[in-house]
PDBQT receptor file of N, H, CA, C and O in Angstrom, charges set to zero:
ATOM      1  N   UNK A   1      71.927  86.797  90.736  1.00  0.00    +0.000 N 
ATOM      2  CA  UNK A   1      72.528  87.765  91.185  1.00  0.00    +0.000 C 
ATOM      3  C   UNK A   1      73.313  88.292  89.676  1.00  0.00    +0.000 C 
ATOM      4  O   UNK A   1      73.737  87.438  88.898  1.00  0.00    +0.000 OA
ATOM      5  N   UNK A   2      73.390  89.141  89.502  1.00  0.00    +0.000 N 
ATOM      6  H   UNK A   2      73.046  89.835  90.135  1.00  0.00    +0.000 HD
ATOM      7  CA  UNK A   2      74.262  89.182  88.132  1.00  0.00    +0.000 C 
ATOM      8  C   UNK A   2      76.071  89.859  89.188  1.00  0.00    +0.000 C 
ATOM      9  O   UNK A   2      76.507  90.734  89.937  1.00  0.00    +0.000 OA
ATOM     10  N   UNK A   3      76.312  89.010  88.676  1.00  0.00    +0.000 N 
ATOM     11  H   UNK A   3      75.958  88.300  88.068  1.00  0.00    +0.000 HD
ATOM     12  CA  UNK A   3      78.142  89.466  89.465  1.00  0.00    +0.000 C 
ATOM     13  C   UNK A   3      78.800  90.283  88.433  1.00  0.00    +0.000 C 
ATOM     14  O   UNK A   3      79.541  90.994  89.113  1.00  0.00    +0.000 OA
ATOM     15  N   UNK A   4      78.932  90.526  87.523  1.00  0.00    +0.000 N 
ATOM     16  H   UNK A   4      78.330  89.949  86.971  1.00  0.00    +0.000 HD
ATOM     17  CA  UNK A   4      79.287  91.258  86.360  1.00  0.00    +0.000 C 
ATOM     18  C   UNK A   4      79.079  92.678  86.516  1.00  0.00    +0.000 C 
ATOM     19  O   UNK A   4      79.931  93.460  86.094  1.00  0.00    +0.000 OA
ATOM     20  N   UNK A   5      77.899  93.135  87.151  1.00  0.00    +0.000 N 
ATOM     21  H   UNK A   5      77.207  92.500  87.493  1.00  0.00    +0.000 HD
ATOM     22  CA  UNK A   5      77.463  93.970  87.333  1.00  0.00    +0.000 C 
ATOM     23  C   UNK A   5      78.065  94.723  88.543  1.00  0.00    +0.000 C 
ATOM     24  O   UNK A   5      78.537  95.858  88.611  1.00  0.00    +0.000 OA
ATOM     25  N   UNK A   6      77.881  93.566  89.666  1.00  0.00    +0.000 N 
ATOM     26  H   UNK A   6      77.497  92.644  89.611  1.00  0.00    +0.000 HD
ATOM     27  CA  UNK A   6      78.380  93.787  91.367  1.00  0.00    +0.000 C 
ATOM     28  C   UNK A   6      79.781  93.778  91.041  1.00  0.00    +0.000 C 
ATOM     29  O   UNK A   6      80.416  94.193  92.011  1.00  0.00    +0.000 OA
ATOM     30  N   UNK A   7      80.475  93.494  90.133  1.00  0.00    +0.000 N 
ATOM     31  H   UNK A   7      79.959  93.157  89.345  1.00  0.00    +0.000 HD
ATOM     32  CA  UNK A   7      82.430  93.434  90.119  1.00  0.00    +0.000 C 
ATOM     33  C   UNK A   7      82.274  95.228  89.589  1.00  0.00    +0.000 C 
ATOM     34  O   UNK A   7      82.897  96.099  90.195  1.00  0.00    +0.000 OA
ATOM     35  N   UNK A   8      81.520  95.500  88.606  1.00  0.00    +0.000 N 
ATOM     36  H   UNK A   8      81.014  94.792  88.113  1.00  0.00    +0.000 HD
ATOM     37  CA  UNK A   8      81.697  96.912  88.197  1.00  0.00    +0.000 C 
ATOM     38  C   UNK A   8      81.307  97.732  89.762  1.00  0.00    +0.000 C 
ATOM     39  O   UNK A   8      82.149  98.437  90.319  1.00  0.00    +0.000 OA
ATOM     40  N   UNK A   9      80.369  97.579  90.150  1.00  0.00    +0.000 N 
ATOM     41  H   UNK A   9      79.686  97.006  89.698  1.00  0.00    +0.000 HD
ATOM     42  CA  UNK A   9      79.376  98.408  90.958  1.00  0.00    +0.000 C 
ATOM     43  C   UNK A   9      80.458  98.360  92.578  1.00  0.00    +0.000 C 
ATOM     44  O   UNK A   9      80.854  99.333  93.219  1.00  0.00    +0.000 OA
ATOM     45  N   UNK A  10      80.641  97.233  92.795  1.00  0.00    +0.000 N 
ATOM     46  H   UNK A  10      80.319  96.442  92.274  1.00  0.00    +0.000 HD
ATOM     47  CA  UNK A  10      80.877  96.770  94.166  1.00  0.00    +0.000 C 
ATOM     48  C   UNK A  10      81.836  96.012  94.644  1.00  0.00    +0.000 C 
ATOM     49  O   UNK A  10      81.597  94.937  95.194  1.00  0.00    +0.000 OA
ATOM     50  N   UNK A  11      83.323  96.613  94.444  1.00  0.00    +0.000 N 
ATOM     51  H   UNK A  11      83.517  97.486  93.997  1.00  0.00    +0.000 HD
ATOM     52  CA  UNK A  11      84.386  95.447  94.357  1.00  0.00    +0.000 C 
ATOM     53  C   UNK A  11      84.257  94.581  95.092  1.00  0.00    +0.000 C 
ATOM     54  O   UNK A  11      83.975  93.432  94.751  1.00  0.00    +0.000 OA
ATOM     55  N   UNK A  12      84.489  95.070  96.560  1.00  0.00    +0.000 N 
ATOM     56  H   UNK A  12      84.719  96.003  96.837  1.00  0.00    +0.000 HD
ATOM     57  CA  UNK A  12      84.406  94.083  97.705  1.00  0.00    +0.000 C 
ATOM     58  C   UNK A  12      82.896  93.102  97.688  1.00  0.00    +0.000 C 
ATOM     59  O   UNK A  12      82.994  91.901  97.935  1.00  0.00    +0.000 OA
ATOM     60  N   UNK A  13      81.956  93.523  97.476  1.00  0.00    +0.000 N 
ATOM     61  H   UNK A  13      81.876  94.499  97.274  1.00  0.00    +0.000 HD
ATOM     62  CA  UNK A  13      80.715  93.011  97.978  1.00  0.00    +0.000 C 
ATOM     63  C   UNK A  13      81.062  91.925  96.730  1.00  0.00    +0.000 C 
ATOM     64  O   UNK A  13      81.005  90.725  96.996  1.00  0.00    +0.000 OA
ATOM     65  N   UNK A  14      81.306  92.219  95.808  1.00  0.00    +0.000 N 
ATOM     66  H   UNK A  14      81.352  93.195  95.592  1.00  0.00    +0.000 HD
ATOM     67  CA  UNK A  14      81.831  90.871  94.203  1.00  0.00    +0.000 C 
ATOM     68  C   UNK A  14      82.556  89.784  95.097  1.00  0.00    +0.000 C 
ATOM     69  O   UNK A  14      82.320  88.584  95.239  1.00  0.00    +0.000 OA
ATOM     70  N   UNK A  15      83.765  90.818  95.794  1.00  0.00    +0.000 N 
ATOM     71  H   UNK A  15      83.957  91.793  95.678  1.00  0.00    +0.000 HD
ATOM     72  CA  UNK A  15      84.726  89.603  95.959  1.00  0.00    +0.000 C 
ATOM     73  C   UNK A  15      84.150  88.672  97.388  1.00  0.00    +0.000 C 
ATOM     74  O   UNK A  15      84.364  87.468  97.248  1.00  0.00    +0.000 OA
ATOM     75  N   UNK A  16      83.493  89.034  98.656  1.00  0.00    +0.000 N 
ATOM     76  H   UNK A  16      83.319  90.012  98.769  1.00  0.00    +0.000 HD
ATOM     77  CA  UNK A  16      82.287  88.424  99.074  1.00  0.00    +0.000 C 
ATOM     78  C   UNK A  16      81.382  87.411  98.535  1.00  0.00    +0.000 C 
ATOM     79  O   UNK A  16      81.098  86.337  99.066  1.00  0.00    +0.000 OA
ATOM     80  N   UNK A  17      80.965  87.871  97.426  1.00  0.00    +0.000 N 
ATOM     81  H   UNK A  17      81.196  88.743  96.995  1.00  0.00    +0.000 HD
ATOM     82  CA  UNK A  17      80.283  86.793  96.993  1.00  0.00    +0.000 C 
ATOM     83  C   UNK A  17      80.937  85.728  96.214  1.00  0.00    +0.000 C 
ATOM     84  O   UNK A  17      80.583  84.549  96.211  1.00  0.00    +0.000 OA
ATOM     85  N   UNK A  18      81.904  86.229  95.564  1.00  0.00    +0.000 N 
ATOM     86  H   UNK A  18      82.191  87.187  95.567  1.00  0.00    +0.000 HD
ATOM     87  CA  UNK A  18      82.714  84.827  94.938  1.00  0.00    +0.000 C 
ATOM     88  C   UNK A  18      83.203  83.907  96.221  1.00  0.00    +0.000 C 
ATOM     89  O   UNK A  18      82.841  82.756  96.463  1.00  0.00    +0.000 OA
ATOM     90  N   UNK A  19      84.121  84.720  96.977  1.00  0.00    +0.000 N 
ATOM     91  H   UNK A  19      84.416  85.656  96.780  1.00  0.00    +0.000 HD
ATOM     92  CA  UNK A  19      84.039  83.248  98.180  1.00  0.00    +0.000 C 
ATOM     93  C   UNK A  19      83.206  82.346  98.853  1.00  0.00    +0.000 C 
ATOM     94  O   UNK A  19      83.490  81.279  99.396  1.00  0.00    +0.000 OA
ATOM     95  N   UNK A  20      82.044  82.981  98.730  1.00  0.00    +0.000 N 
ATOM     96  H   UNK A  20      81.814  83.849  98.289  1.00  0.00    +0.000 HD
ATOM     97  CA  UNK A  20      80.728  82.584  99.173  1.00  0.00    +0.000 C 
ATOM     98  C   UNK A  20      80.819  81.069  98.135  1.00  0.00    +0.000 C 
ATOM     99  O   UNK A  20      81.223  79.936  98.397  1.00  0.00    +0.000 OA
ATOM    100  N   UNK A  21      80.352  81.562  97.124  1.00  0.00    +0.000 N 
ATOM    101  H   UNK A  21      80.024  82.483  96.911  1.00  0.00    +0.000 HD
ATOM    102  CA  UNK A  21      80.474  80.584  95.937  1.00  0.00    +0.000 C 
ATOM    103  C   UNK A  21      81.808  79.607  96.221  1.00  0.00    +0.000 C 
ATOM    104  O   UNK A  21      81.891  78.379  96.210  1.00  0.00    +0.000 OA
ATOM    105  N   UNK A  22      82.541  80.355  96.409  1.00  0.00    +0.000 N 
ATOM    106  H   UNK A  22      82.474  81.352  96.417  1.00  0.00    +0.000 HD
ATOM    107  CA  UNK A  22      83.540  79.069  96.111  1.00  0.00    +0.000 C 
ATOM    108  C   UNK A  22      83.456  78.147  97.744  1.00  0.00    +0.000 C 
ATOM    109  O   UNK A  22      83.515  76.919  97.682  1.00  0.00    +0.000 OA
ATOM    110  N   UNK A  23      83.382  78.519  98.503  1.00  0.00    +0.000 N 
ATOM    111  H   UNK A  23      83.334  79.517  98.554  1.00  0.00    +0.000 HD
ATOM    112  CA  UNK A  23      83.396  77.903  99.714  1.00  0.00    +0.000 C 
ATOM    113  C   UNK A  23      81.737  76.633  99.787  1.00  0.00    +0.000 C 
ATOM    114  O   UNK A  23      81.603  75.766 100.650  1.00  0.00    +0.000 OA
ATOM    115  N   UNK A  24      80.987  76.840  98.946  1.00  0.00    +0.000 N 
ATOM    116  H   UNK A  24      81.096  77.544  98.245  1.00  0.00    +0.000 HD
ATOM    117  CA  UNK A  24      79.792  76.698  98.936  1.00  0.00    +0.000 C 
ATOM    118  C   UNK A  24      79.808  75.354  98.050  1.00  0.00    +0.000 C 
ATOM    119  O   UNK A  24      78.975  74.455  98.156  1.00  0.00    +0.000 OA
ATOM    120  N   UNK A  25      81.025  75.370  97.053  1.00  0.00    +0.000 N 
ATOM    121  H   UNK A  25      81.702  76.101  96.967  1.00  0.00    +0.000 HD
ATOM    122  CA  UNK A  25      81.602  74.513  96.047  1.00  0.00    +0.000 C 
ATOM    123  C   UNK A  25      80.633  75.072  94.697  1.00  0.00    +0.000 C 
ATOM    124  O   UNK A  25      80.770  74.436  93.652  1.00  0.00    +0.000 OA
ATOM    125  N   UNK A  26      79.839  76.031  94.702  1.00  0.00    +0.000 N 
ATOM    126  H   UNK A  26      79.728  76.548  95.551  1.00  0.00    +0.000 HD
ATOM    127  CA  UNK A  26      78.722  76.493  93.637  1.00  0.00    +0.000 C 
ATOM    128  C   UNK A  26      79.835  77.104  92.195  1.00  0.00    +0.000 C 
ATOM    129  O   UNK A  26      79.720  78.272  91.824  1.00  0.00    +0.000 OA
ATOM    130  N   UNK A  27      80.515  76.465  91.740  1.00  0.00    +0.000 N 
ATOM    131  H   UNK A  27      80.609  75.516  92.041  1.00  0.00    +0.000 HD
ATOM    132  CA  UNK A  27      81.443  76.791  91.061  1.00  0.00    +0.000 C 
ATOM    133  C   UNK A  27      81.527  76.867  89.702  1.00  0.00    +0.000 C 
ATOM    134  O   UNK A  27      82.500  77.139  88.998  1.00  0.00    +0.000 OA
ATOM    135  N   UNK A  28      79.706  76.429  89.223  1.00  0.00    +0.000 N 
ATOM    136  H   UNK A  28      78.916  76.207  89.795  1.00  0.00    +0.000 HD
ATOM    137  CA  UNK A  28      79.553  76.916  88.069  1.00  0.00    +0.000 C 
ATOM    138  C   UNK A  28      78.804  78.642  87.916  1.00  0.00    +0.000 C 
ATOM    139  O   UNK A  28      78.329  79.223  86.941  1.00  0.00    +0.000 OA
ATOM    140  N   UNK A  29      78.970  79.033  89.271  1.00  0.00    +0.000 N 
ATOM    141  H   UNK A  29      79.356  78.560  90.063  1.00  0.00    +0.000 HD
ATOM    142  CA  UNK A  29      77.852  80.260  89.232  1.00  0.00    +0.000 C 
ATOM    143  C   UNK A  29      78.937  81.412  89.539  1.00  0.00    +0.000 C 
ATOM    144  O   UNK A  29      78.726  82.558  89.937  1.00  0.00    +0.000 OA
ATOM    145  N   UNK A  30      80.120  80.800  89.250  1.00  0.00    +0.000 N 
ATOM    146  H   UNK A  30      80.292  79.869  88.927  1.00  0.00    +0.000 HD
ATOM    147  CA  UNK A  30      81.490  82.051  89.531  1.00  0.00    +0.000 C 
ATOM    148  C   UNK A  30      81.586  82.737  88.180  1.00  0.00    +0.000 C 
ATOM    149  O   UNK A  30      81.374  82.215  87.086  1.00  0.00    +0.000 OA
ATOM    150  N   UNK A  31      81.947  84.018  88.439  1.00  0.00    +0.000 N 
ATOM    151  H   UNK A  31      82.120  84.442  89.328  1.00  0.00    +0.000 HD
ATOM    152  CA  UNK A  31      82.282  84.948  87.731  1.00  0.00    +0.000 C 
ATOM    153  C   UNK A  31      83.843  85.071  87.002  1.00  0.00    +0.000 C 
ATOM    154  O   UNK A  31      84.593  86.043  87.086  1.00  0.00    +0.000 OA
ATOM    155  N   UNK A  32      84.094  83.787  86.262  1.00  0.00    +0.000 N 
ATOM    156  H   UNK A  32      83.485  82.997  86.194  1.00  0.00    +0.000 HD
ATOM    157  CA  UNK A  32      85.312  83.317  86.021  1.00  0.00    +0.000 C 
ATOM    158  C   UNK A  32      86.047  84.473  85.689  1.00  0.00    +0.000 C 
ATOM    159  O   UNK A  32      86.954  84.934  86.383  1.00  0.00    +0.000 OA
ATOM    160  N   UNK A  33      85.517  85.084  84.277  1.00  0.00    +0.000 N 
ATOM    161  H   UNK A  33      84.781  84.709  83.714  1.00  0.00    +0.000 HD
ATOM    162  CA  UNK A  33      86.677  86.223  83.650  1.00  0.00    +0.000 C 
ATOM    163  C   UNK A  33      86.720  87.353  84.408  1.00  0.00    +0.000 C 
ATOM    164  O   UNK A  33      87.884  87.737  84.295  1.00  0.00    +0.000 OA
ATOM    165  N   UNK A  34      86.204  88.021  85.031  1.00  0.00    +0.000 N 
ATOM    166  H   UNK A  34      85.259  87.709  85.123  1.00  0.00    +0.000 HD
ATOM    167  CA  UNK A  34      86.170  88.850  86.557  1.00  0.00    +0.000 C 
ATOM    168  C   UNK A  34      87.321  88.356  87.566  1.00  0.00    +0.000 C 
ATOM    169  O   UNK A  34      88.154  88.984  88.219  1.00  0.00    +0.000 OA
ATOM    170  N   UNK A  35      87.082  87.182  87.455  1.00  0.00    +0.000 N 
ATOM    171  H   UNK A  35      86.405  86.672  86.924  1.00  0.00    +0.000 HD
ATOM    172  CA  UNK A  35      87.908  86.743  88.472  1.00  0.00    +0.000 C 
ATOM    173  C   UNK A  35      89.277  86.340  88.348  1.00  0.00    +0.000 C 
ATOM    174  O   UNK A  35      90.139  86.592  89.190  1.00  0.00    +0.000 OA
ATOM    175  N   UNK A  36      89.410  85.880  87.572  1.00  0.00    +0.000 N 
ATOM    176  H   UNK A  36      88.710  85.675  86.888  1.00  0.00    +0.000 HD
ATOM    177  CA  UNK A  36      90.777  85.618  86.567  1.00  0.00    +0.000 C 
ATOM    178  C   UNK A  36      91.357  87.236  86.082  1.00  0.00    +0.000 C 
ATOM    179  O   UNK A  36      92.566  87.415  85.933  1.00  0.00    +0.000 OA
ATOM    180  N   UNK A  37      90.578  88.112  85.911  1.00  0.00    +0.000 N 
ATOM    181  H   UNK A  37      89.596  87.967  86.033  1.00  0.00    +0.000 HD
ATOM    182  CA  UNK A  37      91.120  89.366  85.333  1.00  0.00    +0.000 C 
ATOM    183  C   UNK A  37      91.680  89.846  87.084  1.00  0.00    +0.000 C 
ATOM    184  O   UNK A  37      92.839  90.227  87.243  1.00  0.00    +0.000 OA
ATOM    185  N   UNK A  38      90.896  89.776  88.040  1.00  0.00    +0.000 N 
ATOM    186  H   UNK A  38      89.954  89.466  87.911  1.00  0.00    +0.000 HD
ATOM    187  CA  UNK A  38      91.496  90.341  89.204  1.00  0.00    +0.000 C 
ATOM    188  C   UNK A  38      92.593  89.808  89.906  1.00  0.00    +0.000 C 
ATOM    189  O   UNK A  38      93.248  90.536  90.651  1.00  0.00    +0.000 OA
ATOM    190  N   UNK A  39      92.946  88.269  89.706  1.00  0.00    +0.000 N 
ATOM    191  H   UNK A  39      92.413  87.677  89.101  1.00  0.00    +0.000 HD
ATOM    192  CA  UNK A  39      94.020  87.584  90.343  1.00  0.00    +0.000 C 
ATOM    193  C   UNK A  39      95.204  87.886  88.931  1.00  0.00    +0.000 C 
ATOM    194  O   UNK A  39      96.375  87.726  89.278  1.00  0.00    +0.000 OA
ATOM    195  N   UNK A  40      95.079  88.145  87.973  1.00  0.00    +0.000 N 
ATOM    196  H   UNK A  40      94.129  88.275  87.691  1.00  0.00    +0.000 HD
ATOM    197  CA  UNK A  40      96.266  88.016  87.036  1.00  0.00    +0.000 C 
ATOM    198  C   UNK A  40      96.773  89.775  87.635  1.00  0.00    +0.000 C 
ATOM    199  O   UNK A  40      96.078  90.742  87.946  1.00  0.00    +0.000 OA
ATOM    200  N   UNK A  41      98.426  89.557  87.595  1.00  0.00    +0.000 N 
ATOM    201  H   UNK A  41      98.991  88.772  87.343  1.00  0.00    +0.000 HD
ATOM    202  CA  UNK A  41      98.788  90.924  88.280  1.00  0.00    +0.000 C 
ATOM    203  C   UNK A  41      99.082  91.977  87.079  1.00  0.00    +0.000 C 
ATOM    204  O   UNK A  41      99.654  91.565  86.071  1.00  0.00    +0.000 OA
ATOM    205  N   UNK A  42      98.649  93.483  87.199  1.00  0.00    +0.000 N 
ATOM    206  H   UNK A  42      98.184  93.819  88.019  1.00  0.00    +0.000 HD
ATOM    207  CA  UNK A  42      98.374  94.190  86.142  1.00  0.00    +0.000 C 
ATOM    208  C   UNK A  42      97.130  94.481  85.099  1.00  0.00    +0.000 C 
ATOM    209  O   UNK A  42      97.116  95.373  84.251  1.00  0.00    +0.000 OA
ATOM    210  N   UNK A  43      96.119  93.548  85.354  1.00  0.00    +0.000 N 
ATOM    211  H   UNK A  43      96.130  92.824  86.043  1.00  0.00    +0.000 HD
ATOM    212  CA  UNK A  43      95.340  93.258  84.349  1.00  0.00    +0.000 C 
ATOM    213  C   UNK A  43      93.970  94.461  85.399  1.00  0.00    +0.000 C 
ATOM    214  O   UNK A  43      93.093  94.962  84.695  1.00  0.00    +0.000 OA
ATOM    215  N   UNK A  44      93.949  94.649  86.276  1.00  0.00    +0.000 N 
ATOM    216  H   UNK A  44      94.661  94.242  86.848  1.00  0.00    +0.000 HD
ATOM    217  CA  UNK A  44      92.594  95.278  86.446  1.00  0.00    +0.000 C 
ATOM    218  C   UNK A  44      93.014  97.016  86.613  1.00  0.00    +0.000 C 
ATOM    219  O   UNK A  44      93.997  97.638  87.018  1.00  0.00    +0.000 OA
ATOM    220  N   UNK A  45      91.714  97.350  86.074  1.00  0.00    +0.000 N 
ATOM    221  H   UNK A  45      90.916  96.845  85.745  1.00  0.00    +0.000 HD
ATOM    222  CA  UNK A  45      91.575  98.737  85.766  1.00  0.00    +0.000 C 
ATOM    223  C   UNK A  45      91.011  99.641  86.991  1.00  0.00    +0.000 C 
ATOM    224  O   UNK A  45      90.850 100.852  86.841  1.00  0.00    +0.000 OA
TER     225      UNK A  45
């Protein structure tokens, strides 16, 4: 799954996918760049 594309197309689905990856310990699969952007104050567009 291309999470960066999902991030742009469906933010809610992207967040749910990131949660699934975190809970299952699949840290290498996380969309780190967009995850950090979503968590940092004032960086989401």
